[in-house]
N, C-alpha and C positions, 0 to 999 in steps of 0.2 A: 462275217469273217469266217471262212471255211478253213479248217486245219487239215493239212496233209498228214496222213498216217504213215508212220515209219514201218518198214518191213524188216528192220534189224531184229535179230533174235538172240537172246542170251545163250551162253553155253550152259551145259548141265550144272546143276547146283553145286556149290563148293562149300566146304566146311569152314565156318567162322569160329574163331577161338577167342577166349577172353581169359585173363587180361592181356594187355599189350606184352609182346614177347620181350622187348628190351625193358630192363628193370630199373636202371639208374644211369643218368647221363650228367649228373651234377659236376663231378670232377673230371671234366673232359676239356679238350682244346679243339677249336674249329678254325679252319681256314677255308676260304671259298673265293672263286671268281666265276661269275656267270653261273652256269649250271653244274660245275664241277666243285665238289667240296670233300674235305677230309676231316673226320672226327676221330681223335685219338685219346688215349689216357695222358696223364701229365708227363710221362716219359717220352711221349711221341710215338708210342707203340699201339698197334692194333693186335691184342693177344688172340691167338687162335681159340675159337670156341667161346669168345666173350659173350656175355648176356646183356651187353649194353648197347648193341646196335652200332658199334664202332666200325669204321671202314672208309673206303674211298667210293664216292657215289657220283652218279650223273644220271639224269632222266629216270629217277626212281629205281635205279639198279645199283647194287653194291658190286663194284668192279674189283675191290680188294677186301677180303674178309680176314686177312692176317697180314701183318707187316711189323715184324719184331726185330729189334736190335738187342743182341745178347753179347755180353763180354765174359769170356772164359766160362760160358755155361750159366752165368748169373745175370739177373736183371741189374742194370746200373742203379745208382742212387739218384733220385730226382733232386735238383737244386732250384731251378727257375725255368719259366717259360715266358717269353716275351713275343710281341707281335701285334701291337695295338691297331695296326692298319688292316688287320683281318685277312690279308691275302698271303701273309708270310708268317713264319714263326721261327724262333730260335730257342732251342732247348739246351740248358746247361745241366750236364749229368756228371757223375764221378763214380769211381770204383768203390765197392765195399771191400772190406778186408778179405783177401782171397789167396789161394794157392793155385798157381798156374798148372797146366797139364805137365809142364816140365819139372814141377816140384818147387818152383820159386815162390817164396812168400812175398806178397806185395801189401804194404800197409794201406789202410783205407785212405781215400781222398788224396791220392798223389797223382791220379790221372784225370785230366779234364777231357770230357767227351762233349763236343759241341755239334748239335744237329741244326743245320739251317735248311729251311724249306721255303719254296715259293710255288704257288699254284696257278695254273691257267696259261695256255690250254692243256699243257701236261703238268705233271707233278714232278718237281725237281728237288733233290736233296743233296746236301754236301755234308759229309761227316769228317770231323777232324779230331784226332786224339793228340793231346799234349802231355808230356811227362814232366812232373815237378819233383821227381825222385832223383837222388844223387847217383843212381846207377841206371844203365840202359835196360830196357825192358823188351821182352818179346811177348806179345799178347795176341790171343785169337779173338777176333770180332766176327760174329756171324749175323747174317740177315736172312730172315725166313719169310716167305710170302705164301699166300693162298688166295683164291678167288672163287666164291660160290655163286656169283651173279644173281643173288637173291633179289627178288622184287621187294620194294619197300613195304608192301602190305604183308609179306611173309616175315620180314625182319621185325615188324611191329606185332607179329603174332595174330594178325587179323584173318589170315587166309592160309590154308594148306595148299601149297603150290603144286599144280600138276607138273609132272616132270618133263623138262626138256632134256637135252643131251649135254652133259658136262664131260669134256674130254680131259684126259690126263695132261698135266703140264708137260711142256717139252722145250728143249733148247733148240733154237734156230741155228742155221748155218753161220749166221753172223753174230753168234753168242748172245742172243737175246732170250730171256725166259718168257715163254708165251703160255697164257691161259686162254682157253677157248670154250665157248658155250653156244649151243644152237637152241634157241628158245622155241616155245610152242607158238610164238608169233612169227616163226620162220625168219627171224633175224639172228645173225651170228654176231656175238659180242666177244671182244677180245681185250685182254690186258697184257701189255708187254712191258717187261722190266729190263733196262739196259744198265751196264756197269762200266765205270771208268775210274781206275784201271780194272782189268779183268781180275776176278777173284783167284786166290791161291787154290781153292778147291770149290767144287760145286756138286750138289746133289739134285734130287728131283725138283725141289722147290726151295732150295737153301744154298747160300754161298758162304764161304769162310775166307777170311783174310788173316794171314800171319803177318802182324805188323811189328816192325822194328822201330822202337822209340828211343832215340838217343837220350842220354842224361840231360835233363832240362831242355829237351827239344821236342819236336813233333813229327809225326809220320805224314807223308803226303796225303792229301784229302781223298776220300772216296766219294765219287759222284754217282748218284742214282737218278735215272729218268724213268718215269712210269707214264705210259701213254695208253689211252683206251680208244676203242673204235666199236661201232661206227659213229659214236657221238662226237668224237674229236679226231681230226686227222693225225696219223702217226708221222712224225717228222724225224729225220736223222740229224737235224741241226743241233749242234752242241751250244748250250747257252751258259753264260757266266752269271752265277747267282747274284753277286753284288750288283751287277748291271741290271738284271731283271728287277731286283728289289728297288733299285733307285728309279728306274723308269716307272714302275707301278706307283711308287711313293709320290712322284711328281704328278701323276694323273689324279691320285687321291687328293693331293694338296690343291690342284687346280679345281677339282670338283668342289672342294670345301670352300674355296675362295669365291665361288659363284653363288654361294648361299647368302641369306640375310645375315649381316654381321651382328655379333653379340659380344659386348664386353661389360662385365659387371664388377662390383667390388667383392664378389664371392667367387674365387677361382674354382671351387668345387662345383658350383652351378655351371660355370662356363665349360668346365671339363665334361660335365654330364651331358650338356647339349652337344659338344664335339663328339663324344663317344657315340651318342645316339645317331648322329649324322653319319659317322663312319659305318655304323651298323646298317643304316639304310642303304648306303653305297654297297656294302658287302652283300646285302640281300638282293641287289639288282640282278635280274635274270632277263632272258629274252625269249620270245616265241614269235615266229613269223615276222621278225624284225621289229616287234613291239617290245619295248622295255617295260618291266613291271617289277614291283617288289615281291619276291617270293615270301610266302606267309611266315615261314620260320624254319630254323635249322635244329635238328636234322629231319624231322618227320614231314615237314610241309614245304619243301623246296619245289614249289609248283605254283601255278596260277590259281588263286582262290578269288572268286568274285567279291564276296563280302570283305575279306581281309584287305585286298588291294584298294577297295573303295574307301573303307574307313581309314586306312593309312593315308590315303590321298586327301581325305577330308581333314585329318589332323595336321597335315603338312601342306595345306592348300596353297600357300604362297610359293611353293615349288611347282609352279603351274605346268611346266613342261612334262613333269611326271604324270600329273593328272590327265593331260591330253593323251599320252601314250596308253595309260590304263584304260581310259574311255574307248580309245580306238581298238585296243586288244579285246576288250569285252564285247564291243559291238561286233567284232569280227566273228565271234563265237556265239552270238545271240541265237536263242532257240528258233528253229524253223518248223518243226513238226511236232506232233504228239507222239511221244515214244515213252511208254510207261517204264520200260527197262531202265531208262536214264532219267526218269522224272522230267523229261523235256517237254516244253510247250512253246508254241510260237510267241516270240517276244521276250522270253525269259532269259535272264542273265545267268550264266553258269555258276555253279557252286565250286567246282574243282576240276581241273584238267590234269590228268596223269599221263605220262609217256613211257611207262615201263611195260614189261612183257605182258603182265596180266591185263592191263587196260587195252593194249594193242590187240590182244587175242580175244577181247570181249569177255573175259572171264569175270571181270568186275566192271560195273557200269560207269567208269570214270574217264571216258575218252571223248568228250567230257561228260560229267554228271551235273545235273541241274537241280538237285534237291536242296534248294535254299528259298525261303519265303521272302527274304528281304533284299537280296542283291539287286534285283530288278528295280526296286524302289530307290535304293541308295544310288544307283546309276543316274537316275533323274536328278537327285539332289546334288551329286558331284558335278554333273554337267552345268548346273546353275551356279554352283560355287566357283567353278572355273571361269564362267562368264563374269561373275562379280569381281574376281581378282584381276582378270586380264582385259575385260571389255571386248574380247575377241568373238564377234558374232559369226565369223567364218566357220569355226568349229561347230557352233550351234547349227548352222545351215548344213554342214557336212553330216552331222549326226541327227538331223531332223527325222529321218525315217526310223532309225533305232529308237529315238525318243517316242515317236508315235506308237511303235510296236510295244514298247515297255508300258506305256499308259494303257494300251489296249489289253495287255496281259493282266494288269491290275484289275480291270473291270470284268474280263471274261473268265480268267483262270484263277486269279488271286482271290476273288470273292466267290467262294465255292457255292454259297447258298443264297446269294443275292441280297444279303442284309446290310451291305455297305461296309462291312469289315473284311479285312484280309485274313484268310485262314490257310492252313496247310494240311495235307493228308498224303502220306507217302504212297506211291503206286508201285514202285520197284520192289521186288522181293528181296533185293540186296541193297536197298537204299537206306537212308537215314530215317529213323523213326521221328526224330525232332529236327526241325529245319530252320529254327532261328539261330542266333549266334550261340546259344547254349544247345548244342546239337548232340550231346551224349544221350544215351538211351534213357537215363533216369533223371534228366535235367528238369523236366516239366512235371511238377507234382502238385497234388492236392493237400489240403490241411491234414487229412488222415494218413498221409504218406503214400497213398496210391498214385499211380501215374495218371496224368490227364489223358482222357481218351480223345482221339482225333475225330473230326477236324478240330484243330486248335487255332484260336485267335490270340496271339501273343499281344500283351499290352503295349510293348514298345514298338511293335510293327505298325500299330495303328497310328502312333505318333510319327513314325517314318512316313507313312502314307499321307498324313496331313502335310508334313514338310515337303513331300514330293509334289503334291498338288499345288502348293504355293510356289514351289520352284518352277513347275511346268508353266504356271501362269506367267511368271517372269520371263521364261524362255520364249513363250509365244508372243509376248509383247515385244521382245527383241526381234522376233521374226515378223512383227507388224501384223499379227493375226489376233486381233482383239476379241474376236468371237470365241476362239478356242481358249484364250486367256480367261475370259469371263466364265466359261464352263468349268475350268479347273478351280477357279476361285469359289464358285458356287459349291462344287463338290467338297472342297476343303472346309467351307463354312458348315456344310451339313455334317461332315465327320466330326468337327470340333463340337458341334451342338449335341450330338448323340453319344459321343465317346464317354463323356464324364458320367452320364447317368447309368451307363452299362458297366463300366470298369471300376467305379469308385466304391470303396468299402467304408461306409460311414462308421461302423463299429471299430475299425482298425485305423482310421484316418490315413488311408493309403490306397493306392491302386492295387488291384489284384494282379496276379501273375499272368492269367490268361482266362479265356472262356473255353469250355469243353464243347463236345458235340451237341449237348443239350442246351448250350448257352448259359450253363452254370458257371459261377466264378470259381477259379482256383484260388482260394482265399489264404494265400501265404504271402509273407513279406519277403520281397526279393529285390535285387538290384535293378531288375527290369523296370520297376516303377520309376527309378531315378533316371533311366535313359529316356523316359517319356519327356522329361523336362526340356532337354535341349531342342526338341522339335517345336516347342511353343504351343502345343495343343492344350495344355492345362490352364485353367483359370488360376489367378494369382494365389487365392486363398488355399487351394488344393496343392499348388506347387510348394508353398511355404510349409504345409503340413507334411508333404512327402520328404522335403529336405530335412525337416526336423526329425522325422521318423528314421531316416537312413543314418543319422549321426548318433543314434542311441547305441549303447554298448553291445547289444545283440547283433548289430549290423556293422558298426565301425570298429575295426580291430585296433586302430592306432597306426597300422601300416596302410590301411585302405578299407573300403567298404566291401563286405562279403557279398557273394552271389546269392546266398540264402541265409535268413536269420537263424541264429543259433538256438532260437526258441522253437523252430519248426521241427516236426517229427522226423523228417527225412534228412535233417542237417548232418553233415559230415565234413569236418574241416579239411579232410583229405580227399573228399569227393570232387571230381573234376569241375562240376558246375553247381554243386549243392553245399557250398560253404567255404570255398576257396576265395582268394582275392585276386582279381585280374586288373592289372594297371590300366589297360585300354578301356575297360568298363568304367573304371573310376574317372578317367579323363572325360568320357562322354557325360557322366553324371555331373562332373564339375562344370562342364559346358552348360548344362541346365541350371546349375547354381548361379552361374554368371548371368544367364538370361533373366533370371528372376531375382536379381540383386541380393544374392546370398553369398557375398564375397568372403565373409568370415569362414563359412563352411568350405568354400573353394580352397582357401589357403590352408585349412587344416588337412584336407585331402592331399594337396600338393606337398605339404611338409612331410606327411607320412610316407609318400612315395619317394620323395627326395632322400629321406633317411633310409628307406628300403634299398634304393640303388647304391647308397654308400656302404651298405652292409654286404652287398654281393661281391664275390671274389673278383669279378671282372668289371665291377662298377656300373653294370647295366641293369635295367629293369628286365626281369624274366617274363615269360609268358604268363605265369601265375605263381602264387605261393600258397602254402597251406593257411587255412583261416583261423589259426590260433590267435588268442588275444595277445597284444604286445605287452611285454613285461620289461621294466627297466633292467638293463644289464644282460638281457637275453637276445640272441639273434633271431631274425625271422626264420621260420621253418620252411626250407626250400622243398618244392615239389619235385619228386624224383625224376620224372621224365619231362619236365617243362622245357620247351624250346628256348634257347638263348643263343643268338638273338631271335626275337619274334617281331615281325614288321610293325604291328599295331602297338606293341609295347615300346618300340623304338620311336614311334611318333608321339608318344605321350607328352614329353616335355616341350616339344614344339607347339602343341596345342595349348598347354598351360602358359607358355610364354605369351601367346596372343591373348589369352583370357586375363592374365595378370595386367597386361598393358591396356586391355579393353579395345583391341584393334578390330575394326569392322570395315572391310574394303568394299567400295562401290565404284569400281572403275568405269562403268557405263556413264555415271554422273560425275566422274572425276573427283570423288570424295573419299577421304580416309577419315572415318569416325573414330574418336577416342571416347570410350564409354567407361566411366567410373574406374580409372586405373587404381590398382591396389597391389603393393609389394608386400611380401611376407617379412616377418621380423628378422630373418637371416639374410635379407637382401636390402641394402640401403639405396643403391643406385645402379642403374643399368642403361647402357646406350645401345640402341638398335639402329643399324644402318641398312640402306638399300631395301626398305620395305616396298615391295612392288605394288603399284597402283596403275594398271594398264601399262602404257609405254613409259610412264614416269616412275619415280620412287621418292621416298621420304626417309629422313633420318630423325630419330627422336631420342631424347634423353629423359629418363624418369628418375626421380629421387624421392625417398620416403623421409618424412620428418614427423616422428611420432606415429600417429594413426593416419596421417594424410600423405597421399602420393601426388606429386606434381609432375606434369609433363611439359617439356620444353621442345619446341620445334627447332631443330638444328639446321635442316636443309630440305628444300623441296625442289625436285627436278621434274619439270613438265607442268602441264596445266592441271594442278591438283589443289584442292582446298582441304585443309585439315580442320575438322569440325569437332568440337567438344560437346557431347550430349550426355544425357542421363539415362536414356532408355535404350536397351539393346534391340 
């Protein structure tokens, strides 16, 4: 296999900065539709010069960097923000105690300010002021805007942006406020703001309304439309907000009705599932007509290989999404050796950015391939899709990408030919670490020093084992028994050699990784837990790992830490060195299920369920700080955690399957039920329309004491429901 060399050249070196520029996004509101999203403070404002990364974004560009509503020169008082369907929001505000410019004293909380917004493909807002005072009022309401067109990497403080040309804002002949920027990628980006009715006064980037509010009456609404280009077409069509919200709500409801049905005796659990599903719908984006879940808002509204694959594995019974993710990633599969992008033939991308810096090749993200595990997970997801659907046509369609992914594992993934998968960054602007813990200080030794590459991560070897088994199943589906036997042989070899190299007898756990000299990084980490879901570990070592991860230095009560609190490098606020990640915990729990550790699975689930209930929006965040849980104290939120995050939104969906013990084998028309166990806070649950190929199954589970019983309610199609003890 001869690799073609790329001739692409990076631009001159750019300055990288640390830490992330945006400092805190905890008390913010997000609405999104496809690639357009708005993140504001609780008032619905984007304050000028904010250090939180607030603004209106699309394709990694901030199209609005200021968007402020001011009443008589003062910020209104925040009361409430609603909008659980994630594409719209309603803010309820009121006036502080104030004296108008005309000298009139207005007591606090007599004026209601309601802001209604809906997003996609433009941003629409309707502002209504109501007067609950006994006298008529004259009030000045101002709206101020700005647009810096900053690339997301600049907003995050990762790159100092080379300058394009930012033009002064101008008013068009048809009374639109226009912001314009010509980027170094030779693309002209614009943001246009239109008003109905026209403002009383206007300045460079600000409008003022003198509003007459009758006693116990309201002023006519102010409507604002914000359109961006070239990402979205600018339309002059006026839209009715209630109609827009109603239409979008119906689409969300229809999407939700198409999912697996869930009803339990715990409404909070049902609501957690519903919220997570709405978030998965919110995160849906498209590229080249392929739908995929964006990794997270606000920093990662982009196609990420690893994130989209793991999210699809967590939610594998939503098989249509798995298919589009597989097709999207196959479309961008590596073709050449390009060190600038860490690209290699057959490799699945890490991250695809579409902003100015990526388009101008200032950063290597167009796309960037610096991930050691996405290619392996691609193979696993393709097999999981086949097990859920029995659809061999997609396997045939993706047979060539499958072959190339397996070839990458042998030629490029195994850097030194020892049978293990390693990574070593080639790009001068690439990621030092290329597993899921990809921050610069994530992979450490017992002495606190960084592990020197090439690095062989422990969980990646488990992924490789699962991928070999998956590939064997896929080749049997393609009736190629010779290649199936080869993959099974390679899986057997890896299983037999893995344990002796990665096991730490003195710590009764797997090490984090092997370094360039094949020495163990002898720290206790959550990576060892992720090994278990792949099935590579022998039972006795799996039991020991499960026990080790539930000790107080690892299990916080909310979830399992990324790194033991006993390790030298531990930091409960470090991104990957002591925090708790819900998706990480879900994969560890998957391993607990495989090795019949249901008690530990339910402890982890209960911690995460409690965590979600403590979050202001009721959703699991990307991560939290790794402080120990203390009765009466809230979890410590991570300042810049994405919320929602795709693989955090998929957590409860995976736990549902693990609790019920559901294992789908559509090619053989079987749904297996393996040791179902419900937690103490869930006594009964009914799950309908569980897909098995072209058919489906309805089940009801109930818990009586320590025992969970499953009843078959309905079977549609030629399907056998089988109760077994082994996963």
